[in-house]
Structure formats: structure tokens, C-alpha cells
mmCIF file of the N, C-alpha and C atoms, coordinates in Angstrom:
data_MODEL
# 
_entry.id   MODEL 
# 
loop_
_atom_site.group_PDB 
_atom_site.id 
_atom_site.type_symbol 
_atom_site.label_atom_id 
_atom_site.label_alt_id 
_atom_site.label_comp_id 
_atom_site.label_asym_id 
_atom_site.label_entity_id 
_atom_site.label_seq_id 
_atom_site.pdbx_PDB_ins_code 
_atom_site.Cartn_x 
_atom_site.Cartn_y 
_atom_site.Cartn_z 
_atom_site.occupancy 
_atom_site.B_iso_or_equiv 
_atom_site.pdbx_formal_charge 
_atom_site.auth_seq_id 
_atom_site.auth_comp_id 
_atom_site.auth_asym_id 
_atom_site.auth_atom_id 
_atom_site.pdbx_PDB_model_num 
ATOM 1   N N  . MET A 1 1  ? -221.304 106.912 132.133 1.00 0.00 ? 1  MET A N  1 
ATOM 2   C CA . MET A 1 1  ? -220.075 107.192 131.446 1.00 0.00 ? 1  MET A CA 1 
ATOM 3   C C  . MET A 1 1  ? -219.389 105.875 131.070 1.00 0.00 ? 1  MET A C  1 
ATOM 4   N N  . ALA A 1 2  ? -218.997 105.742 129.832 1.00 0.00 ? 2  ALA A N  1 
ATOM 5   C CA . ALA A 1 2  ? -218.392 104.505 129.353 1.00 0.00 ? 2  ALA A CA 1 
ATOM 6   C C  . ALA A 1 2  ? -216.916 104.437 129.724 1.00 0.00 ? 2  ALA A C  1 
ATOM 7   N N  . LYS A 1 3  ? -216.414 103.208 129.939 1.00 0.00 ? 3  LYS A N  1 
ATOM 8   C CA . LYS A 1 3  ? -215.017 103.015 130.292 1.00 0.00 ? 3  LYS A CA 1 
ATOM 9   C C  . LYS A 1 3  ? -214.258 102.274 129.201 1.00 0.00 ? 3  LYS A C  1 
ATOM 10  N N  . GLY A 1 4  ? -214.716 102.309 127.987 1.00 0.00 ? 4  GLY A N  1 
ATOM 11  C CA . GLY A 1 4  ? -214.101 101.546 126.908 1.00 0.00 ? 4  GLY A CA 1 
ATOM 12  C C  . GLY A 1 4  ? -212.792 102.100 126.390 1.00 0.00 ? 4  GLY A C  1 
ATOM 13  N N  . LYS A 1 5  ? -212.590 103.422 126.447 1.00 0.00 ? 5  LYS A N  1 
ATOM 14  C CA . LYS A 1 5  ? -211.402 104.044 125.850 1.00 0.00 ? 5  LYS A CA 1 
ATOM 15  C C  . LYS A 1 5  ? -210.548 104.716 126.914 1.00 0.00 ? 5  LYS A C  1 
ATOM 16  N N  . ASP A 1 6  ? -210.208 103.987 127.969 1.00 0.00 ? 6  ASP A N  1 
ATOM 17  C CA . ASP A 1 6  ? -209.370 104.560 129.021 1.00 0.00 ? 6  ASP A CA 1 
ATOM 18  C C  . ASP A 1 6  ? -207.981 104.860 128.497 1.00 0.00 ? 6  ASP A C  1 
ATOM 19  N N  . ALA A 1 7  ? -207.390 105.910 129.017 1.00 0.00 ? 7  ALA A N  1 
ATOM 20  C CA . ALA A 1 7  ? -206.045 106.285 128.596 1.00 0.00 ? 7  ALA A CA 1 
ATOM 21  C C  . ALA A 1 7  ? -204.996 105.407 129.271 1.00 0.00 ? 7  ALA A C  1 
ATOM 22  N N  . ARG A 1 8  ? -205.257 104.980 130.509 1.00 0.00 ? 8  ARG A N  1 
ATOM 23  C CA . ARG A 1 8  ? -204.285 104.180 131.243 1.00 0.00 ? 8  ARG A CA 1 
ATOM 24  C C  . ARG A 1 8  ? -204.547 102.696 131.018 1.00 0.00 ? 8  ARG A C  1 
ATOM 25  N N  . VAL A 1 9  ? -203.499 101.981 130.610 1.00 0.00 ? 9  VAL A N  1 
ATOM 26  C CA . VAL A 1 9  ? -203.621 100.546 130.351 1.00 0.00 ? 9  VAL A CA 1 
ATOM 27  C C  . VAL A 1 9  ? -202.553 99.811  131.168 1.00 0.00 ? 9  VAL A C  1 
ATOM 28  N N  . PRO A 1 10 ? -202.862 98.609  131.673 1.00 0.00 ? 10 PRO A N  1 
ATOM 29  C CA . PRO A 1 10 ? -201.852 97.837  132.403 1.00 0.00 ? 10 PRO A CA 1 
ATOM 30  C C  . PRO A 1 10 ? -200.823 97.241  131.443 1.00 0.00 ? 10 PRO A C  1 
ATOM 31  N N  . VAL A 1 11 ? -199.554 97.229  131.856 1.00 0.00 ? 11 VAL A N  1 
ATOM 32  C CA . VAL A 1 11 ? -198.478 96.653  131.060 1.00 0.00 ? 11 VAL A CA 1 
ATOM 33  C C  . VAL A 1 11 ? -197.630 95.748  131.950 1.00 0.00 ? 11 VAL A C  1 
ATOM 34  N N  . ILE A 1 12 ? -196.974 94.773  131.331 1.00 0.00 ? 12 ILE A N  1 
ATOM 35  C CA . ILE A 1 12 ? -196.079 93.863  132.040 1.00 0.00 ? 12 ILE A CA 1 
ATOM 36  C C  . ILE A 1 12 ? -194.660 94.155  131.588 1.00 0.00 ? 12 ILE A C  1 
ATOM 37  N N  . LEU A 1 13 ? -193.762 94.370  132.555 1.00 0.00 ? 13 LEU A N  1 
ATOM 38  C CA . LEU A 1 13 ? -192.352 94.622  132.274 1.00 0.00 ? 13 LEU A CA 1 
ATOM 39  C C  . LEU A 1 13 ? -191.557 93.374  132.621 1.00 0.00 ? 13 LEU A C  1 
ATOM 40  N N  . GLU A 1 14 ? -190.686 92.942  131.711 1.00 0.00 ? 14 GLU A N  1 
ATOM 41  C CA . GLU A 1 14 ? -189.909 91.718  131.893 1.00 0.00 ? 14 GLU A CA 1 
ATOM 42  C C  . GLU A 1 14 ? -188.420 92.028  131.780 1.00 0.00 ? 14 GLU A C  1 
ATOM 43  N N  . CYS A 1 15 ? -187.622 91.401  132.625 1.00 0.00 ? 15 CYS A N  1 
ATOM 44  C CA . CYS A 1 15 ? -186.173 91.624  132.646 1.00 0.00 ? 15 CYS A CA 1 
ATOM 45  C C  . CYS A 1 15 ? -185.549 91.139  131.338 1.00 0.00 ? 15 CYS A C  1 
ATOM 46  N N  . SER A 1 16 ? -184.807 92.013  130.686 1.00 0.00 ? 16 SER A N  1 
ATOM 47  C CA . SER A 1 16 ? -184.174 91.636  129.419 1.00 0.00 ? 16 SER A CA 1 
ATOM 48  C C  . SER A 1 16 ? -182.920 90.796  129.655 1.00 0.00 ? 16 SER A C  1 
ATOM 49  N N  . ASN A 1 17 ? -182.258 90.968  130.790 1.00 0.00 ? 17 ASN A N  1 
ATOM 50  C CA . ASN A 1 17 ? -181.057 90.198  131.101 1.00 0.00 ? 17 ASN A CA 1 
ATOM 51  C C  . ASN A 1 17 ? -181.407 88.736  131.412 1.00 0.00 ? 17 ASN A C  1 
ATOM 52  N N  . CYS A 1 18 ? -182.453 88.499  132.173 1.00 0.00 ? 18 CYS A N  1 
ATOM 53  C CA . CYS A 1 18 ? -182.877 87.128  132.496 1.00 0.00 ? 18 CYS A CA 1 
ATOM 54  C C  . CYS A 1 18 ? -183.335 86.395  131.242 1.00 0.00 ? 18 CYS A C  1 
ATOM 55  N N  . LEU A 1 19 ? -183.975 87.132  130.333 1.00 0.00 ? 19 LEU A N  1 
ATOM 56  C CA . LEU A 1 19 ? -184.461 86.531  129.095 1.00 0.00 ? 19 LEU A CA 1 
ATOM 57  C C  . LEU A 1 19 ? -183.291 86.009  128.270 1.00 0.00 ? 19 LEU A C  1 
ATOM 58  N N  . ARG A 1 20 ? -182.199 86.780  128.199 1.00 0.00 ? 20 ARG A N  1 
ATOM 59  C CA . ARG A 1 20 ? -181.015 86.337  127.455 1.00 0.00 ? 20 ARG A CA 1 
ATOM 60  C C  . ARG A 1 20 ? -180.381 85.113  128.108 1.00 0.00 ? 20 ARG A C  1 
ATOM 61  N N  . ASN A 1 21 ? -180.348 85.091  129.450 1.00 0.00 ? 21 ASN A N  1 
ATOM 62  C CA . ASN A 1 21 ? -179.771 83.936  130.148 1.00 0.00 ? 21 ASN A CA 1 
ATOM 63  C C  . ASN A 1 21 ? -180.603 82.683  129.918 1.00 0.00 ? 21 ASN A C  1 
ATOM 64  N N  . GLU A 1 22 ? -181.919 82.841  129.859 1.00 0.00 ? 22 GLU A N  1 
ATOM 65  C CA . GLU A 1 22 ? -182.779 81.677  129.638 1.00 0.00 ? 22 GLU A CA 1 
ATOM 66  C C  . GLU A 1 22 ? -182.608 81.132  128.223 1.00 0.00 ? 22 GLU A C  1 
ATOM 67  N N  . LEU A 1 23 ? -182.413 82.021  127.255 1.00 0.00 ? 23 LEU A N  1 
ATOM 68  C CA . LEU A 1 23 ? -182.211 81.569  125.879 1.00 0.00 ? 23 LEU A CA 1 
ATOM 69  C C  . LEU A 1 23 ? -180.893 80.815  125.730 1.00 0.00 ? 23 LEU A C  1 
ATOM 70  N N  . ASN A 1 24 ? -179.892 81.188  126.520 1.00 0.00 ? 24 ASN A N  1 
ATOM 71  C CA . ASN A 1 24 ? -178.597 80.497  126.488 1.00 0.00 ? 24 ASN A CA 1 
ATOM 72  C C  . ASN A 1 24 ? -178.594 79.251  127.359 1.00 0.00 ? 24 ASN A C  1 
ATOM 73  N N  . LEU A 1 25 ? -179.722 78.974  128.024 1.00 0.00 ? 25 LEU A N  1 
ATOM 74  C CA . LEU A 1 25 ? -179.863 77.820  128.911 1.00 0.00 ? 25 LEU A CA 1 
ATOM 75  C C  . LEU A 1 25 ? -178.837 77.842  130.029 1.00 0.00 ? 25 LEU A C  1 
ATOM 76  N N  . ASN A 1 26 ? -178.622 79.035  130.585 1.00 0.00 ? 26 ASN A N  1 
ATOM 77  C CA . ASN A 1 26 ? -177.708 79.203  131.701 1.00 0.00 ? 26 ASN A CA 1 
ATOM 78  C C  . ASN A 1 26 ? -178.410 78.749  132.978 1.00 0.00 ? 26 ASN A C  1 
ATOM 79  N N  . LYS A 1 27 ? -177.778 77.917  133.766 1.00 0.00 ? 27 LYS A N  1 
ATOM 80  C CA . LYS A 1 27 ? -178.399 77.372  134.972 1.00 0.00 ? 27 LYS A CA 1 
ATOM 81  C C  . LYS A 1 27 ? -178.365 78.348  136.142 1.00 0.00 ? 27 LYS A C  1 
ATOM 82  N N  . GLU A 1 28 ? -177.645 79.469  136.017 1.00 0.00 ? 28 GLU A N  1 
ATOM 83  C CA . GLU A 1 28 ? -177.570 80.429  137.105 1.00 0.00 ? 28 GLU A CA 1 
ATOM 84  C C  . GLU A 1 28 ? -178.905 81.120  137.338 1.00 0.00 ? 28 GLU A C  1 
ATOM 85  N N  . SER A 1 29 ? -179.636 81.410  136.286 1.00 0.00 ? 29 SER A N  1 
ATOM 86  C CA . SER A 1 29 ? -180.904 82.113  136.403 1.00 0.00 ? 29 SER A CA 1 
ATOM 87  C C  . SER A 1 29 ? -182.001 81.146  136.848 1.00 0.00 ? 29 SER A C  1 
ATOM 88  N N  . ARG A 1 30 ? -182.730 81.529  137.905 1.00 0.00 ? 30 ARG A N  1 
ATOM 89  C CA . ARG A 1 30 ? -183.800 80.673  138.409 1.00 0.00 ? 30 ARG A CA 1 
ATOM 90  C C  . ARG A 1 30 ? -185.146 81.016  137.814 1.00 0.00 ? 30 ARG A C  1 
ATOM 91  N N  . GLY A 1 31 ? -185.260 82.173  137.190 1.00 0.00 ? 31 GLY A N  1 
ATOM 92  C CA . GLY A 1 31 ? -186.541 82.591  136.640 1.00 0.00 ? 31 GLY A CA 1 
ATOM 93  C C  . GLY A 1 31 ? -186.419 83.905  135.908 1.00 0.00 ? 31 GLY A C  1 
ATOM 94  N N  . ILE A 1 32 ? -187.552 84.501  135.599 1.00 0.00 ? 32 ILE A N  1 
ATOM 95  C CA . ILE A 1 32 ? -187.593 85.777  134.895 1.00 0.00 ? 32 ILE A CA 1 
ATOM 96  C C  . ILE A 1 32 ? -188.351 86.765  135.769 1.00 0.00 ? 32 ILE A C  1 
ATOM 97  N N  . SER A 1 33 ? -187.738 87.908  136.028 1.00 0.00 ? 33 SER A N  1 
ATOM 98  C CA . SER A 1 33 ? -188.351 88.945  136.841 1.00 0.00 ? 33 SER A CA 1 
ATOM 99  C C  . SER A 1 33 ? -189.395 89.688  136.018 1.00 0.00 ? 33 SER A C  1 
ATOM 100 N N  . ARG A 1 34 ? -190.596 89.880  136.593 1.00 0.00 ? 34 ARG A N  1 
ATOM 101 C CA . ARG A 1 34 ? -191.667 90.609  135.919 1.00 0.00 ? 34 ARG A CA 1 
ATOM 102 C C  . ARG A 1 34 ? -192.310 91.591  136.884 1.00 0.00 ? 34 ARG A C  1 
ATOM 103 N N  . TYR A 1 35 ? -192.644 92.758  136.369 1.00 0.00 ? 35 TYR A N  1 
ATOM 104 C CA . TYR A 1 35 ? -193.352 93.778  137.117 1.00 0.00 ? 35 TYR A CA 1 
ATOM 105 C C  . TYR A 1 35 ? -194.618 94.147  136.354 1.00 0.00 ? 35 TYR A C  1 
ATOM 106 N N  . ILE A 1 36 ? -195.678 94.513  137.084 1.00 0.00 ? 36 ILE A N  1 
ATOM 107 C CA . ILE A 1 36 ? -196.920 94.984  136.474 1.00 0.00 ? 36 ILE A CA 1 
ATOM 108 C C  . ILE A 1 36 ? -197.089 96.446  136.851 1.00 0.00 ? 36 ILE A C  1 
ATOM 109 N N  . THR A 1 37 ? -197.337 97.286  135.865 1.00 0.00 ? 37 THR A N  1 
ATOM 110 C CA . THR A 1 37 ? -197.528 98.716  136.088 1.00 0.00 ? 37 THR A CA 1 
ATOM 111 C C  . THR A 1 37 ? -198.545 99.240  135.087 1.00 0.00 ? 37 THR A C  1 
ATOM 112 N N  . GLN A 1 38 ? -198.745 100.539 135.057 1.00 0.00 ? 38 GLN A N  1 
ATOM 113 C CA . GLN A 1 38 ? -199.673 101.162 134.119 1.00 0.00 ? 38 GLN A CA 1 
ATOM 114 C C  . GLN A 1 38 ? -198.946 102.238 133.333 1.00 0.00 ? 38 GLN A C  1 
ATOM 115 N N  . LYS A 1 39 ? -199.433 102.499 132.115 1.00 0.00 ? 39 LYS A N  1 
ATOM 116 C CA . LYS A 1 39 ? -198.905 103.601 131.324 1.00 0.00 ? 39 LYS A CA 1 
ATOM 117 C C  . LYS A 1 39 ? -200.058 104.304 130.640 1.00 0.00 ? 39 LYS A C  1 
ATOM 118 N N  . ASN A 1 40 ? -199.832 105.551 130.287 1.00 0.00 ? 40 ASN A N  1 
ATOM 119 C CA . ASN A 1 40 ? -200.816 106.325 129.565 1.00 0.00 ? 40 ASN A CA 1 
ATOM 120 C C  . ASN A 1 40 ? -200.630 106.055 128.077 1.00 0.00 ? 40 ASN A C  1 
ATOM 121 N N  . ARG A 1 41 ? -201.631 105.487 127.464 1.00 0.00 ? 41 ARG A N  1 
ATOM 122 C CA . ARG A 1 41 ? -201.562 105.083 126.060 1.00 0.00 ? 41 ARG A CA 1 
ATOM 123 C C  . ARG A 1 41 ? -201.349 106.270 125.126 1.00 0.00 ? 41 ARG A C  1 
ATOM 124 N N  . HIS A 1 42 ? -201.891 107.435 125.471 1.00 0.00 ? 42 HIS A N  1 
ATOM 125 C CA . HIS A 1 42 ? -201.798 108.605 124.599 1.00 0.00 ? 42 HIS A CA 1 
ATOM 126 C C  . HIS A 1 42 ? -200.432 109.286 124.697 1.00 0.00 ? 42 HIS A C  1 
ATOM 127 N N  . ASN A 1 43 ? -199.845 109.345 125.893 1.00 0.00 ? 43 ASN A N  1 
ATOM 128 C CA . ASN A 1 43 ? -198.554 110.001 126.074 1.00 0.00 ? 43 ASN A CA 1 
ATOM 129 C C  . ASN A 1 43 ? -197.381 109.115 125.702 1.00 0.00 ? 43 ASN A C  1 
ATOM 130 N N  . THR A 1 44 ? -197.524 107.790 125.855 1.00 0.00 ? 44 THR A N  1 
ATOM 131 C CA . THR A 1 44 ? -196.441 106.846 125.589 1.00 0.00 ? 44 THR A CA 1 
ATOM 132 C C  . THR A 1 44 ? -196.931 105.743 124.658 1.00 0.00 ? 44 THR A C  1 
ATOM 133 N N  . PRO A 1 45 ? -197.022 106.004 123.349 1.00 0.00 ? 45 PRO A N  1 
ATOM 134 C CA . PRO A 1 45 ? -197.515 104.962 122.437 1.00 0.00 ? 45 PRO A CA 1 
ATOM 135 C C  . PRO A 1 45 ? -196.491 103.860 122.178 1.00 0.00 ? 45 PRO A C  1 
ATOM 136 N N  . SER A 1 46 ? -195.193 104.155 122.360 1.00 0.00 ? 46 SER A N  1 
ATOM 137 C CA . SER A 1 46 ? -194.164 103.139 122.117 1.00 0.00 ? 46 SER A CA 1 
ATOM 138 C C  . SER A 1 46 ? -194.025 102.231 123.343 1.00 0.00 ? 46 SER A C  1 
ATOM 139 N N  . ARG A 1 47 ? -193.215 101.194 123.200 1.00 0.00 ? 47 ARG A N  1 
ATOM 140 C CA . ARG A 1 47 ? -193.016 100.248 124.299 1.00 0.00 ? 47 ARG A CA 1 
ATOM 141 C C  . ARG A 1 47 ? -192.218 100.895 125.425 1.00 0.00 ? 47 ARG A C  1 
ATOM 142 N N  . LEU A 1 48 ? -192.614 100.594 126.641 1.00 0.00 ? 48 LEU A N  1 
ATOM 143 C CA . LEU A 1 48 ? -192.014 101.183 127.823 1.00 0.00 ? 48 LEU A CA 1 
ATOM 144 C C  . LEU A 1 48 ? -190.795 100.370 128.254 1.00 0.00 ? 48 LEU A C  1 
ATOM 145 N N  . GLU A 1 49 ? -189.714 101.046 128.650 1.00 0.00 ? 49 GLU A N  1 
ATOM 146 C CA . GLU A 1 49 ? -188.526 100.400 129.206 1.00 0.00 ? 49 GLU A CA 1 
ATOM 147 C C  . GLU A 1 49 ? -188.118 101.149 130.457 1.00 0.00 ? 49 GLU A C  1 
ATOM 148 N N  . LEU A 1 50 ? -188.051 100.435 131.583 1.00 0.00 ? 50 LEU A N  1 
ATOM 149 C CA . LEU A 1 50 ? -187.664 101.037 132.853 1.00 0.00 ? 50 LEU A CA 1 
ATOM 150 C C  . LEU A 1 50 ? -186.537 100.238 133.482 1.00 0.00 ? 50 LEU A C  1 
ATOM 151 N N  . ARG A 1 51 ? -185.741 100.919 134.288 1.00 0.00 ? 51 ARG A N  1 
ATOM 152 C CA . ARG A 1 51 ? -184.652 100.267 135.003 1.00 0.00 ? 51 ARG A CA 1 
ATOM 153 C C  . ARG A 1 51 ? -185.185 99.859  136.373 1.00 0.00 ? 51 ARG A C  1 
ATOM 154 N N  . LYS A 1 52 ? -185.340 98.553  136.597 1.00 0.00 ? 52 LYS A N  1 
ATOM 155 C CA . LYS A 1 52 ? -185.913 98.020  137.831 1.00 0.00 ? 52 LYS A CA 1 
ATOM 156 C C  . LYS A 1 52 ? -184.958 96.991  138.428 1.00 0.00 ? 52 LYS A C  1 
ATOM 157 N N  . PHE A 1 53 ? -185.164 96.653  139.708 1.00 0.00 ? 53 PHE A N  1 
ATOM 158 C CA . PHE A 1 53 ? -184.328 95.659  140.369 1.00 0.00 ? 53 PHE A CA 1 
ATOM 159 C C  . PHE A 1 53 ? -184.803 94.255  140.016 1.00 0.00 ? 53 PHE A C  1 
ATOM 160 N N  . CYS A 1 54 ? -183.876 93.400  139.616 1.00 0.00 ? 54 CYS A N  1 
ATOM 161 C CA . CYS A 1 54 ? -184.183 91.999  139.307 1.00 0.00 ? 54 CYS A CA 1 
ATOM 162 C C  . CYS A 1 54 ? -183.618 91.131  140.430 1.00 0.00 ? 54 CYS A C  1 
ATOM 163 N N  . PRO A 1 55 ? -184.479 90.421  141.173 1.00 0.00 ? 55 PRO A N  1 
ATOM 164 C CA . PRO A 1 55 ? -183.977 89.587  142.263 1.00 0.00 ? 55 PRO A CA 1 
ATOM 165 C C  . PRO A 1 55 ? -183.182 88.375  141.772 1.00 0.00 ? 55 PRO A C  1 
ATOM 166 N N  . TYR A 1 56 ? -183.388 87.949  140.537 1.00 0.00 ? 56 TYR A N  1 
ATOM 167 C CA . TYR A 1 56 ? -182.664 86.797  140.010 1.00 0.00 ? 56 TYR A CA 1 
ATOM 168 C C  . TYR A 1 56 ? -181.259 87.177  139.566 1.00 0.00 ? 56 TYR A C  1 
ATOM 169 N N  . CYS A 1 57 ? -181.095 88.385  139.028 1.00 0.00 ? 57 CYS A N  1 
ATOM 170 C CA . CYS A 1 57 ? -179.770 88.877  138.623 1.00 0.00 ? 57 CYS A CA 1 
ATOM 171 C C  . CYS A 1 57 ? -179.067 89.577  139.782 1.00 0.00 ? 57 CYS A C  1 
ATOM 172 N N  . SER A 1 58 ? -179.804 89.949  140.810 1.00 0.00 ? 58 SER A N  1 
ATOM 173 C CA . SER A 1 58 ? -179.307 90.687  141.976 1.00 0.00 ? 58 SER A CA 1 
ATOM 174 C C  . SER A 1 58 ? -178.724 92.043  141.601 1.00 0.00 ? 58 SER A C  1 
ATOM 175 N N  . LYS A 1 59 ? -179.328 92.718  140.631 1.00 0.00 ? 59 LYS A N  1 
ATOM 176 C CA . LYS A 1 59 ? -178.901 94.054  140.240 1.00 0.00 ? 59 LYS A CA 1 
ATOM 177 C C  . LYS A 1 59 ? -180.022 94.743  139.482 1.00 0.00 ? 59 LYS A C  1 
ATOM 178 N N  . HIS A 1 60 ? -179.851 96.038  139.247 1.00 0.00 ? 60 HIS A N  1 
ATOM 179 C CA . HIS A 1 60 ? -180.818 96.801  138.463 1.00 0.00 ? 60 HIS A CA 1 
ATOM 180 C C  . HIS A 1 60 ? -180.560 96.549  136.986 1.00 0.00 ? 60 HIS A C  1 
ATOM 181 N N  . THR A 1 61 ? -181.618 96.174  136.257 1.00 0.00 ? 61 THR A N  1 
ATOM 182 C CA . THR A 1 61 ? -181.511 95.893  134.823 1.00 0.00 ? 61 THR A CA 1 
ATOM 183 C C  . THR A 1 61 ? -182.654 96.570  134.087 1.00 0.00 ? 61 THR A C  1 
ATOM 184 N N  . ILE A 1 62 ? -182.571 96.564  132.770 1.00 0.00 ? 62 ILE A N  1 
ATOM 185 C CA . ILE A 1 62 ? -183.623 97.129  131.931 1.00 0.00 ? 62 ILE A CA 1 
ATOM 186 C C  . ILE A 1 62 ? -184.777 96.126  131.850 1.00 0.00 ? 62 ILE A C  1 
ATOM 187 N N  . HIS A 1 63 ? -185.961 96.578  132.190 1.00 0.00 ? 63 HIS A N  1 
ATOM 188 C CA . HIS A 1 63 ? -187.179 95.779  132.072 1.00 0.00 ? 63 HIS A CA 1 
ATOM 189 C C  . HIS A 1 63 ? -188.006 96.390  130.948 1.00 0.00 ? 63 HIS A C  1 
ATOM 190 N N  . GLY A 1 64 ? -188.316 95.596  129.928 1.00 0.00 ? 64 GLY A N  1 
ATOM 191 C CA . GLY A 1 64 ? -189.066 96.072  128.771 1.00 0.00 ? 64 GLY A CA 1 
ATOM 192 C C  . GLY A 1 64 ? -190.487 95.553  128.763 1.00 0.00 ? 64 GLY A C  1 
ATOM 193 N N  . GLU A 1 65 ? -191.351 96.285  128.097 1.00 0.00 ? 65 GLU A N  1 
ATOM 194 C CA . GLU A 1 65 ? -192.766 95.925  128.018 1.00 0.00 ? 65 GLU A CA 1 
ATOM 195 C C  . GLU A 1 65 ? -192.935 94.719  127.094 1.00 0.00 ? 65 GLU A C  1 
ATOM 196 N N  . ILE A 1 66 ? -193.804 93.779  127.498 1.00 0.00 ? 66 ILE A N  1 
ATOM 197 C CA . ILE A 1 66 ? -194.105 92.601  126.685 1.00 0.00 ? 66 ILE A CA 1 
ATOM 198 C C  . ILE A 1 66 ? -195.599 92.578  126.410 1.00 0.00 ? 66 ILE A C  1 
ATOM 199 N N  . LYS A 1 67 ? -195.991 91.778  125.440 1.00 0.00 ? 67 LYS A N  1 
ATOM 200 C CA . LYS A 1 67 ? -197.419 91.593  125.156 1.00 0.00 ? 67 LYS A CA 1 
ATOM 201 C C  . LYS A 1 67 ? -198.011 90.670  126.188 1.00 0.00 ? 67 LYS A C  1 
ATOM 202 N N  . LYS A 1 68 ? -199.314 90.827  126.423 1.00 0.00 ? 68 LYS A N  1 
ATOM 203 C CA . LYS A 1 68 ? -200.017 89.963  127.378 1.00 0.00 ? 68 LYS A CA 1 
ATOM 204 C C  . LYS A 1 68 ? -200.319 88.630  126.781 1.00 0.00 ? 68 LYS A C  1 
# 
């Protein structure tokens, strides 16, 4: 059985709040929070956005899917 067309693909979620702080060159942010998860390509063709905890912001923020 071939595994070329799997429905589940790995995705990387990145904190959108930390990204904005880094673009503004704010010294408060020490890094960018990233999570690795999986999504079903057939059920969710659009980009995934989840509310996850960011240790750099010390609060729950929106984490959006990025390209690898």
C-alpha cells in the first residue's frame, strides 16, 4: 500500500503576537513560540489557526499555520 497521498500532514503553528513584536524590534520578546501538530488536508484545506499558550507572551494567543 502506497503512502504518497496521506490525508494527515504535519503543520507548524507560530504565535502571531510574537511575530508582530519581532517586526517592531521590541526587546521584551525573547523568541517566537512554535507548535507542531497535524491536520487533515481534505477536511481543512485552508490555513489552520488555534489559540495556544505562548511562553514568551505569557498568555494564550492565536497561533497560525506557516509554510515549512
